N, C-alpha and C positions, 0 to 999 in steps of 0.2 A: 480495636480493629487493627489487624496487621497492615502495615503500609502498602504491601503488594496487593492487598485486596481492594484498595481504593485507587481506581485507575481512570480518573476523570481528565484524560489528556485533552488539551486544547490543540487540535490539529493545526489550527491557523498559526500558532506559535511554534509547535513542535516541528513543523515542516521546515522552518528556517534554521534549525540547528541539527537536523539529521545529516549524517555523513554523506559525502559525495558517493561513496561506494559502501553501503552497509555490509558488515561482516556476513550477515545472513545471505545476501544476494551474491556475494563474490564467488564462492566455490562453484555454485551452479552456473553463473554467467561466464566464468573463465572456460569452463568445459564447453558450453554452448558456442562461444566465439571461436573455439578451436576447430569446430566442425563445419562452420559456415563456409560455403563456396563463394569467395569474394570475386565479384564480376562487376564490370562497368555497365552503365545504361540499363539498370534493372529497377524494378519496383518491389519494395519490401514492406512488411508490417511487423511491429513488435506488439504482441498481445499482453496486456497487463504490465505496462512499462514503469509504473510507480513513479518514482522521482527522477527517472531518466536513465537507468542502467538496465540492460545494455543498449538502450535506444541510441543515446548520443554516441557511444563508442562505435556501434554498428554503422551509423550514418557517416561518421568521419572515416572509417575504414573503407566503406564503399565509395566515398567521394561524391563530388557534386554532380556527376553525370547520372546518379541514381536518386530516386525519391524514396524516403523511408517514412511510413506512417506509424503512428503510435496510438493505440486505443486503450483507455483506462477510465473507470467510472469515478475515480478519486479526484475531485475538483482541486483540492489544495495541492495534491501531488503534481497535477498538471501545471498549476501555476509555478511551482518550484522548478519543474522541468523546463518550462518556458523561459524562466530567468537564466537557467544554465545555457540553454540553446542560444539565447541572445548574447550572453557574455562570452561564450565560446566562439561566437561568430559562425555558427552552423546555419547553413541556408537551405539544406535539402530535407528538412523534417517538417511533416504536417501532423499536428496533434488532433485527436478526436476524443471528445468526452462522451463515453458510451460504453456499452457492454459487448462482450465478444459473441453473445448469442445473436446479435444483430449488427453486423459490420457494414457500414455504409460505403462499400466499394463495389464496383461492377464485377460481374462474373468473369473469371479467367483474366484478372487484371494485375495479379502480383506474381513475381517470380520466386519470392522468398518469404516464408513466415517463420518467426521465432517467438518463443514464449519461455521466459526464464522463471520457472516455478510459479507460473501464473494461471495456467489452464486448470490446475487442480483446485483453484479457489472460486471457480465460476459456479453459477447455480444449476446450469443444464449442460453438462459436459458433452452429451451426444449432439446437442444443437450446435455447440461451438465447433466440434469436429466437422459437422455438416457445413457450417459457414466457411471453415478453412478450405474444405474441398471445393466449395462453390467459387471462392475468389481466386484460387491459385491456378496458374496455367499448367497445362500438361507438361510433365517433366520438372515442375517447380520443386523447390526444396522446403521441407518443413522440419525445423529443429526445435525440440522442446526438452526442458528439464523439469523434474519434479522430485520432491522428497517422497520417500516410500512409507508404507504402513508400519514399519518397525522403527520409525523415527522416535527418539526419546523413550525407547522401551524401558529404560532404567527408571524413568519417572513414572510412567504409566503402570509399571509393576508395583511400585510402592502405593500409588493411588488406589489401585484395585485391592491391594492387600488391606489397606485401611478400611475401605468400604466393606470388604469381606468380613473383617472383624466385627463390623457393626451390622452384619447381615443385610446389607443394602444391595441385593442382587439386581434390582431394577436399575439402580444408578450404574452398576458395572456394565449392564447392557447398554446404557446410554453412552458410556465411554467407547464401547465398540462401534456404536453408530456414529459417534463424533469422528473417530479415526477413519471410518469408511468414507464419510462425506468429504473429508479434507485430503485423504491420502488413499486413493483407490489402489487395489492390488495391481501389480505390474501386468499380469495377464489380461486384466480388463482394459487397461490402457492400450496394450498391443492390439487387442481385438477391435477396439474403437478406431484405432489408427488404420487398420486394414479394412474395416467395414466401410470407411469413407473414401476408399480408393487410393490409399497410399501403400507404397512398398517400403518396408523397413530395410535400410541399407546398413546402419550401424546402431547397436544398442550397447551402451557402455555403463556399467555400474561403478559407483564411486562412493566415498564416505568422508565426512569430516566430523569433528567432535567439538562440542561445547564443553569446556572444562571450567569448573568452579572450585573454590576452596571448600564449600559445603552447601547444604540445601538452602540455608538462609540467604547466601549471596545469590544463588541461582533464582530463587523466588522473587528477590528484589531487583533483579536485572531488568533494565527498562524494556528490552525487546521481548523478554518472556512475558512481562506484564502487558505490553502493548498488543502482542500478536496471539498470545495463548490464554492468558489468565481469565479473561472474560468468558471464554467458551468453557473453561474448566469449572468456573463458579456456577454457570448455568446448569451444570449436571447435578448439583447438590441442592437439597432443600435449603432455603435461605437461613433457617434457624440452626443449621448444622455446619455452615460454611467455616466459621472460625474453628470449631472443634476439629473438623476433618483436616483443615490445612495445618493446624497446629500439630496434629499427629503425623501428617506427611512430612512437615519440616523436621520434626524430631527424628523420624526414621531415616530421612536423607542425611541428616547430620551424623547419625550413628554410623551409617554406611561410609560416609566421607572420612570418619576417623579411622576406620578399618582400612580403607583403600587409599588413604592419604590424598583425599580430594574426591570430587564428584565429576563424573563424565556422562554426558548425554550424547549418544550416537545419532548422527544424521545421515543415514544411507540415502542415496539418490540415484536417479538414472537419467541418462541423456539418450534421446531417441532421435536419430537422423533418418528422415524418410523422404521419399520422392513420390510425386503424384504420377499415377499411371498415365 
């Protein structure tokens, strides 16, 4: 069994060694923080704050006259963020363990909502946008980032090619469904934003790249294994997982030889909106 196919991470231990600012979160978050309107005496919420970025940064930039809520369902991440908040001496953050489909805040109670690549991971995106519309004040700012459906197209192209060679058309369709569930088309996100009473002020596209020496190094990378591998494995019948990933790894390695390395593109978008 390939090492990268065995991903029994102990979240209680992993959370203690995760970086302060994960490489994955940084490009999205820096773009988000650039577009926030920093004001005193406001109430804000970070949806899906994970281990605390950009939550802690936002709270410090807004200052103690403002209150910043954070909501996330990941208990171990909340505990890690709590330790950061305590050690940083931040006093204006209130953490909520929960889901964004049901935010325990009053109607028209926040001035600012941010979500750094978080809303595209919820179960019911329409409900989350409805909740955002409910809790935000008229004229409030809503800044969100998310990676797009062309993310890692280089990998998915090889994945589908291997499945096509094996005439596994059903599994190819499952790949398309997987991508849609996690990375909605930008037009759909824009329509949801507008549907729930927001006016889009800025929409900015950007991209960063994951680069590796070859496919083997990419498949063994801890974040690939943590964030993506399980969902990829679920697409394939259990008795074919090793065969298919061996073929994927071989094709990626051959491509890396030709291209002098392997690149995975991560296109993303920042949407800055205001509540009508």
